[in-house]
VOGU-3710 file (C-alpha; in Angstrom, 3 decimals, decimal comma):
1> mrrwngwgdd> 160,641/158,250/101,310  163,283/155,638/101,313  165,095/154,999/104,859  168,767/156,813/104,796  169,308/153,869/107,136  167,905/150,786/106,917  165,793/148,728/104,297  162,457/150,575/101,973  160,353/152,759/102,264  159,834/154,501/106,393
11> annfplnkha> 156,288/154,087/105,516  156,343/150,118/105,798  156,130/149,008/109,615  155,708/145,464/110,752  155,715/145,750/114,808  157,241/142,866/116,410  153,902/141,283/118,253  153,616/140,686/122,109  154,010/136,469/121,160  157,122/137,167/119,152
21> rkflesrvgk> 158,605/139,229/121,365  157,899/136,798/124,406  159,840/133,775/122,111  162,253/135,234/120,949  163,733/136,806/124,535  162,922/133,029/125,326  165,683/132,310/123,669  168,326/134,522/123,036  167,866/136,888/126,911  166,285/139,772/127,685
31> akalpdadfk> 167,272/142,925/125,171  167,640/146,583/125,069  167,732/148,843/122,036  171,069/150,832/121,398  170,618/153,931/120,328  170,022/155,131/116,743  171,671/158,189/115,404  169,738/160,764/113,711  170,429/162,100/109,765  171,787/165,725/110,539
41> salkkvpesr> 174,040/164,331/113,064  175,474/161,522/110,231  175,483/164,325/107,265  177,652/166,840/109,601  180,332/163,458/109,293  180,422/163,657/105,418  184,263/165,044/104,804  184,755/167,547/101,370  184,506/165,341/98,442  188,695/165,029/97,206
51> idnphpllst> 187,329/165,545/93,627  189,255/168,380/92,166  188,046/168,433/88,488  184,481/167,114/88,485  182,542/166,015/85,480  179,188/167,694/84,945  177,392/164,456/86,121  178,817/164,430/88,896  176,831/165,360/92,852  179,425/165,971/95,229
61> daedrlrhar> 176,522/166,779/97,770  176,577/165,556/101,360  173,508/163,540/101,553  173,968/161,911/98,016  177,281/160,727/99,104  175,447/159,662/102,630  172,531/158,102/101,309  175,327/155,981/98,715  177,764/155,178/101,095  176,524/151,874/102,348
71> gqsledwlam> 174,426/148,509/101,463  172,312/146,345/103,459  174,946/143,917/105,264  174,285/143,908/108,863  178,220/145,235/109,478  176,385/148,354/106,778  173,345/148,341/109,214  175,161/148,745/112,237  177,226/151,777/110,553  174,243/153,907/109,660
81> regelgpfpd> 172,620/153,289/112,589  175,934/154,218/114,717  176,123/156,974/112,685  179,439/156,120/111,395  179,306/155,729/107,766  182,535/156,566/106,463  184,494/156,055/104,405  182,307/158,226/101,775  182,331/157,820/97,963  183,386/161,784/96,984
91> avcwpetsed> 180,821/161,932/93,969  177,131/160,345/93,122  176,173/160,423/89,999  173,061/159,652/87,638  174,229/158,443/83,678  171,238/157,946/81,474  172,817/156,505/78,397  175,263/154,038/77,654  177,181/157,471/76,061  177,212/158,629/79,554
101> vkqllawage> 178,891/155,591/81,251  181,784/155,505/78,775  182,467/159,018/79,151  182,821/158,447/82,859  184,688/155,899/82,682  187,056/157,661/80,510  186,938/160,458/82,705  187,457/158,391/85,417  191,081/156,703/84,196  192,141/160,066/82,780
111> qnikvipygg> 191,711/161,652/86,617  193,050/158,445/88,319  189,669/158,159/90,471  187,656/154,445/91,096  184,589/153,323/90,267  181,925/152,047/92,641  178,529/150,818/90,373  175,235/150,623/92,615  172,097/149,533/91,634  169,620/149,623/93,889
121> gtsvaghiia> 172,262/148,974/97,348  170,397/146,032/98,039  174,036/143,943/98,634  174,614/142,394/102,406  177,909/141,595/101,282  180,030/144,991/100,970  179,922/145,267/96,980  179,185/148,937/97,559  181,339/150,424/99,938  184,635/152,690/99,794
131> tssdkrpivt> 187,260/150,550/101,744  189,686/152,442/104,535  192,495/151,461/102,174  191,217/153,496/99,214  193,442/156,337/98,485  192,546/157,565/95,199  188,623/159,712/95,143  186,170/157,512/94,570  183,002/157,999/92,913  179,300/156,120/92,798
141> idmgrmrqle> 177,812/155,922/89,663  174,133/155,066/90,464  172,258/153,350/87,301  168,537/154,251/88,517  167,777/156,356/85,479  168,427/153,607/83,369  165,608/151,889/83,886  163,265/151,862/80,219  161,599/148,364/78,641  164,194/149,886/75,038
151> dldtasqiat> 162,320/146,630/73,073  160,281/143,217/73,423  161,006/140,784/70,631  157,980/139,059/71,465  158,795/136,125/69,202  161,948/135,153/70,550  160,400/136,505/73,905  163,668/138,859/74,907  163,221/141,717/76,353  166,357/144,883/76,292
161> fgagvagpdl> 166,183/146,970/79,671  168,434/149,507/80,736  171,110/147,875/83,581  169,294/149,897/86,292  166,164/149,106/86,230  164,601/147,909/89,894  162,280/144,309/90,333  159,152/146,195/90,523  159,262/148,747/87,512  160,813/145,759/85,536
171> eaqlkargyt> 157,379/143,434/86,026  155,026/146,324/85,303  156,531/147,227/82,268  156,422/143,480/81,491  153,097/143,243/82,338  151,394/145,818/80,367  152,814/143,472/77,262  151,702/140,200/79,003  155,293/138,813/80,069  157,298/138,152/82,897
181> lghypqswel> 160,528/137,584/84,057  159,689/135,885/87,186  162,894/136,941/89,109  161,636/137,038/92,750  164,752/137,911/94,870  163,749/138,840/98,788  165,494/142,065/97,308  163,290/142,678/94,735  161,627/145,961/95,872  165,084/147,549/95,498
191> stlggwiatr> 167,088/145,876/93,768  168,181/145,973/89,899  168,517/144,006/87,109  172,003/144,631/86,358  172,589/143,674/90,096  171,283/140,036/89,267  173,569/139,798/86,906  176,555/140,914/88,056  176,124/138,517/91,650  174,702/135,454/90,157
201> ssgqqsyryg> 171,136/136,205/92,092  168,162/133,699/92,483  165,154/134,503/92,620  162,100/132,619/95,085  161,036/130,544/91,924  164,476/129,624/90,658  163,050/126,425/90,019  160,406/127,595/87,050  162,117/130,170/85,564  165,455/129,567/86,429
211> rieqmfagge> 168,623/132,001/88,140  169,618/135,181/86,295  172,000/133,363/84,038  169,327/131,421/82,662  167,701/134,293/81,912  170,316/136,909/80,574  170,606/136,034/76,918  173,394/139,387/76,188  174,080/142,962/76,463  176,174/145,384/76,780
221> metpigtlei> 178,605/146,031/79,396  180,686/149,289/79,384  184,287/149,036/80,310  187,716/151,116/80,497  189,312/149,604/77,733  185,910/149,619/75,330  182,376/148,454/75,440  181,841/144,388/75,714  178,859/144,067/72,803  176,897/140,096/73,571
231> peipansagq> 174,632/139,118/70,927  171,216/137,090/72,345  172,185/133,828/70,367  170,006/131,028/71,513  173,014/128,579/71,947  176,508/128,185/70,674  179,840/126,007/70,218  181,602/129,131/69,186  184,230/129,158/72,027  183,903/130,439/75,364
241> dmrelvlgse> 180,652/132,054/76,613  181,331/136,108/76,829  178,008/135,875/78,925  179,783/133,916/81,978  182,355/136,967/81,716  179,973/139,056/82,907  177,750/137,046/84,930  178,928/137,225/88,553  181,661/139,996/88,051  180,747/142,500/90,723
251> grlgiitkak> 181,520/145,603/88,760  184,955/144,692/88,620  185,510/144,592/84,854  182,900/147,266/83,448  179,279/148,563/84,520  176,492/146,762/82,760  174,019/149,037/80,700  171,726/147,112/78,693  170,915/143,280/79,869  168,965/141,344/77,227
261> vrvtpkaehe> 166,944/138,671/78,783  164,833/135,931/78,358  160,863/136,472/79,418  157,683/134,290/79,780  154,147/135,025/79,065  152,555/135,673/82,076  151,224/132,157/83,709  147,579/132,192/83,825  147,390/130,815/87,576  150,086/130,711/90,003
271> sfhgvffpnw> 148,712/129,550/93,944  151,817/128,629/96,751  150,743/125,691/98,881  151,829/123,945/102,324  152,506/120,312/103,798  153,617/119,666/106,718  156,251/116,449/107,515  156,622/114,572/110,436  160,753/115,029/110,348  163,484/116,669/108,869
281> qqghdclqai> 164,929/113,171/106,462  161,430/113,360/105,368  161,009/116,400/104,445  164,946/116,162/102,938  164,187/113,174/100,906  160,642/114,643/99,467  162,196/117,869/97,777  165,126/115,127/96,416  162,797/113,438/94,740  161,026/115,883/93,613
291> gqekipvsml> 163,822/117,817/92,119  165,275/114,861/90,572  162,116/113,948/89,022  161,494/117,343/87,635  157,972/118,075/88,579  157,356/120,903/87,262  156,270/123,281/90,071  157,445/126,099/90,335  159,077/126,903/93,704  160,264/124,243/96,467
301> rlsnpeetss> 161,195/125,316/99,899  161,535/123,620/103,605  162,191/124,712/106,701  163,913/122,906/108,807  161,927/121,486/112,809  163,538/125,350/114,328  162,514/127,816/111,782  158,731/125,716/111,662  158,356/126,312/115,059  160,060/129,833/115,019
311> hmvlaghpyl> 157,992/131,430/112,268  154,532/129,835/113,360  155,312/131,792/116,541  156,869/135,267/114,884  153,587/135,308/113,077  151,305/135,978/115,659  147,856/134,443/115,575  148,507/131,965/118,304  144,835/130,724/118,375  144,753/129,432/114,469
321> lgglkrylkl> 147,997/128,068/115,021  146,940/125,994/118,341  144,490/124,543/116,106  146,504/123,900/113,321  149,566/122,171/115,732  146,242/120,095/117,410  145,532/119,019/113,969  148,616/117,842/112,960  149,745/115,812/116,126  146,988/114,167/114,864
331> rgchegqmcv> 148,317/113,219/111,979  151,971/112,659/113,049  153,702/115,905/113,289  154,648/116,628/116,622  155,871/120,529/117,400  159,838/120,869/117,795  160,539/117,571/115,128  157,463/118,688/112,142  158,859/120,811/109,167  157,040/123,083/106,610
341> amigatgsks> 157,649/122,743/103,296  156,269/125,551/100,629  155,126/124,463/97,304  154,749/126,569/94,347  151,847/125,960/91,100  152,471/128,510/87,965  151,528/128,019/84,483  148,187/127,207/83,120  145,673/126,003/84,932  145,458/122,853/83,670
351> faktalkqai> 149,461/122,736/84,115  149,566/123,624/87,402  147,128/121,643/88,672  148,563/118,358/86,787  152,051/119,695/88,591  150,867/120,386/91,929  149,235/116,909/92,083  152,191/115,419/90,642  154,072/117,356/93,728  151,384/116,432/96,685
361> kqckrfggiy> 151,660/112,958/95,524  155,540/112,733/96,641  154,641/114,461/99,553  152,183/112,100/100,757  154,757/109,253/100,139  156,852/110,594/102,197  154,518/110,962/104,625  153,799/114,706/104,044  150,345/116,426/105,164  149,353/119,107/102,480
371> igaplgkkwe> 146,977/121,732/104,165  146,251/123,670/101,178  146,540/127,437/100,034  145,652/129,412/102,853  149,182/129,166/104,523  150,606/129,694/101,034  148,407/132,895/100,469  150,316/134,053/103,814  153,559/133,369/102,805  152,902/135,182/99,273
381> hsrfrspyvr> 151,484/137,947/101,109  154,816/138,598/102,915  157,044/137,129/100,764  158,892/140,121/100,541  158,256/141,676/104,088  160,915/140,126/105,807  163,908/142,507/105,219  161,670/145,040/107,194  161,690/142,890/110,016  164,936/143,466/110,698
391> htmwdagfav> 163,729/146,571/111,738  160,946/145,648/114,104  163,974/143,028/115,748  166,259/145,869/116,015  163,669/148,461/118,047  163,620/145,950/120,032  167,042/145,317/121,020  167,674/142,168/118,796  170,317/142,133/115,354  169,407/139,721/112,582
401> dtfetcvkws> 171,772/138,241/109,635  171,976/135,235/107,246  174,185/133,298/105,227  173,961/130,697/102,689  175,624/128,061/100,782  174,763/125,120/97,941  176,425/121,766/98,273  174,869/118,604/96,907  172,275/116,015/98,062  174,443/113,804/99,928
411> nvsktmqtme> 175,985/116,628/101,908  173,071/119,210/102,438  172,281/117,280/105,899  175,498/117,151/107,513  176,361/121,093/106,321  173,394/122,565/107,487  173,893/121,062/111,436  177,751/121,798/110,775  177,023/125,411/109,953  173,970/125,979/112,590
421> qavkdaaqem> 176,413/124,458/115,550  179,228/126,539/114,560  177,133/129,683/114,930  176,170/128,256/117,992  179,426/127,360/119,442  180,588/131,161/118,883  177,761/132,590/120,487  178,994/129,878/123,520  183,111/131,249/123,130  181,050/135,029/123,321
431> gvkvqvfthl> 178,871/134,410/126,245  175,851/135,127/124,529  172,689/133,251/123,351  171,770/132,589/119,815  168,481/131,559/117,814  169,663/130,035/114,581  167,549/128,229/111,969  167,715/127,663/108,523  165,461/126,379/105,138  166,315/124,885/101,820
441> shvyaqgssi> 165,280/127,798/99,315  166,330/126,287/96,024  166,133/123,184/95,359  168,408/121,438/91,837  168,570/117,844/91,167  172,390/117,393/91,855  171,537/119,343/95,480  170,094/122,323/97,344  170,717/125,879/98,468  170,792/126,328/102,478
451> yttyifnvak> 169,984/129,932/104,214  170,043/130,168/107,603  169,148/133,099/109,814  170,428/133,692/113,640  169,055/136,108/115,650  171,218/137,248/118,670  170,864/140,366/121,249  172,857/143,694/120,480  175,782/144,172/123,216  175,986/147,456/125,176
461> dypetlqrwk> 177,416/149,316/122,646  178,134/149,234/118,866  181,502/148,289/118,604  181,229/145,006/120,813  177,659/144,351/118,425  179,711/144,570/115,356  182,368/142,256/116,574  180,034/139,669/117,577  178,422/139,866/114,223  182,594/139,225/113,108
471> nfkkasseai> 183,102/136,413/115,253  179,435/134,794/113,514  180,653/135,718/109,998  183,772/133,805/110,577  182,206/130,595/112,121  179,787/130,209/109,536  182,530/130,640/106,700  184,750/128,910/107,950  181,586/125,741/108,317  180,824/126,345/104,679
481> vacggtishq> 184,275/126,047/103,376  185,203/123,245/105,645  182,356/121,230/104,484  182,979/122,184/100,838  179,848/124,421/99,867  179,861/127,674/97,705  180,819/130,293/99,974  177,463/132,518/97,790  174,564/130,786/96,327  173,188/134,408/95,815
491> hgvgvdhasy> 174,224/137,114/97,859  177,523/136,928/95,684  180,793/137,940/97,402  181,542/141,651/97,521  184,136/142,026/100,255  182,401/140,051/103,157  183,444/136,891/101,342  186,455/137,756/99,444  189,030/136,108/101,851  187,176/132,585/101,479
501> lpaekgelgm> 186,796/132,686/97,487  190,095/131,031/97,198  189,122/128,142/99,072  186,425/127,466/96,656  188,463/128,853/92,743  192,215/127,100/94,103  194,856/129,339/93,399  194,575/128,331/89,038  191,516/129,803/89,460  192,071/133,208/91,491
511> kvmrnniqlm> 194,771/133,770/88,605  192,135/133,591/85,709  189,824/135,806/87,779  192,676/138,166/88,564  194,574/138,464/84,928  190,886/138,820/83,784  190,055/141,613/85,796  193,998/143,270/84,953  193,232/142,636/81,616  189,308/144,357/81,239
521> dpggimnpgk> 190,838/147,640/84,014  193,966/148,146/83,708  193,874/151,006/85,648  192,181/149,824/88,828  189,530/151,694/88,618  186,408/149,469/88,882  185,012/148,500/92,315  187,693/148,239/94,094  188,296/145,371/96,545  185,516/143,240/95,880
531> lvadietevd> 185,497/139,913/94,688  188,590/139,589/93,962  190,332/140,572/97,516  193,792/143,240/97,034  197,167/141,191/97,128  197,774/141,165/100,960  194,258/139,732/101,800  194,482/137,311/99,060  197,489/135,481/100,016  196,249/135,767/103,804
541> slavqsldkk> 193,593/133,949/102,889  195,434/130,765/101,172  194,883/129,674/105,038  191,770/129,257/104,506  191,827/127,408/101,565  193,529/124,347/103,492  192,183/125,138/106,561  194,223/123,396/109,138  192,969/119,578/109,117  192,662/119,189/113,206
551> kqqqikqta> 190,119/121,815/112,761  188,150/121,081/109,813  187,951/117,588/111,612  186,638/119,585/114,585  184,235/121,502/112,489  182,657/118,423/110,517  182,468/116,368/113,898  180,650/118,656/115,249  177,138/117,184/112,771
//
């Protein structure tokens, strides 16, 4: 059964081995877990619904409302674990057709009720929470029953799905027909097609299949003023592309009900391979070269030295890893300096073999040591387990969170160093220790995404632990802004990143976005406070757009 206060199925558990715990304690100190609230006590805190004239599709059941109150950000996690989840939606509903959604939006407009679209509940940026400033009743619309493959045009390789379909169900329906979408975000187990589109998601093999914007061909979105239909034309020069209006809209314009996506025949072969580099710079330069030469592998990832060493310890098997380290040392890769890269090869057997051969040739040119597929098989086996590790860490008294950005190649290393240093400086100011490491997860000819993880001890209570997270979030976000990176490469904006968006979009860009929202949602009922912050918050956030020059210099100099 799905957990009410964390990630995924409660039958899945991946214990923290003794070597991993000892390693973490050596980096951040002894840890002591905080007490978790039980389900019954949390349920008692759900207030009476404020809806006086309910729609027939609505449920005001306390458990339904509790299970839809939070996403998966660390702030959400702390709220669930403490048992203080509020504010809650006043009702939840599960439409089964586009017509149901249309009627619900019309009813919400008439009743002056706000609406939160809900896919898989996997948001790590506050997309699905009811904010404390909401005075009107709130209804969460769960799209999970709209999950069928409605059509597959094999000649054009276009599949039409209900937007509530989750990753495993989507791939299973396509696999039965010999196809794949190939979109595998880390949240794949629970996240949905509509959510991927609404937040501009990126999957682990985006290098082959593209990000969701390359896959999204058209579809339908129900808005408060009507249905927006987008035909699946391969390409056009007929004005602005309406797909771009829907992509990244985060529920502010309407609810995606049907999505037409570009699919690919299922690959004959797929494998993942490990390569070690003596240092970060050689690995960085190799991935840049592969990306700019457009060698057709399916995935490229590069862990920095700290992530490489951390993952080798956290993975366990110290004796096997000891042998690997000795071999790598003989080849010039020393612990604390070496970096591991993962390379995917997907397609026909001959195509995958040729692509991998070309990539390995480049790796060797930059001093890489190819160690074959065993490490890749281990990564593939655990590729969707990482969200469960948060449970393992939490039970041992450790909190773990991530943040990410994307910059051009000339700025990748400096930005990575600046982001990590910002977290370390924030920890020092609080008098705590932090373990921080980074990898490049999505490579482009122009640049790369940068994905940073940090681990710290929980505090003596929940409020202090939350404050630690807020300090880390502020420091990392300001570092990203100072380095000219996007505030989010793959997690969207939601509430958590909204105050930093003006720094990226500019005053005119924010006005365009706000005008689009006001046009499509004149009553202001759609997902309030997400993506584009309320006016007061946005005015305050203009300070972020032009961070004090002295502070910018201080941040940049940490690299």
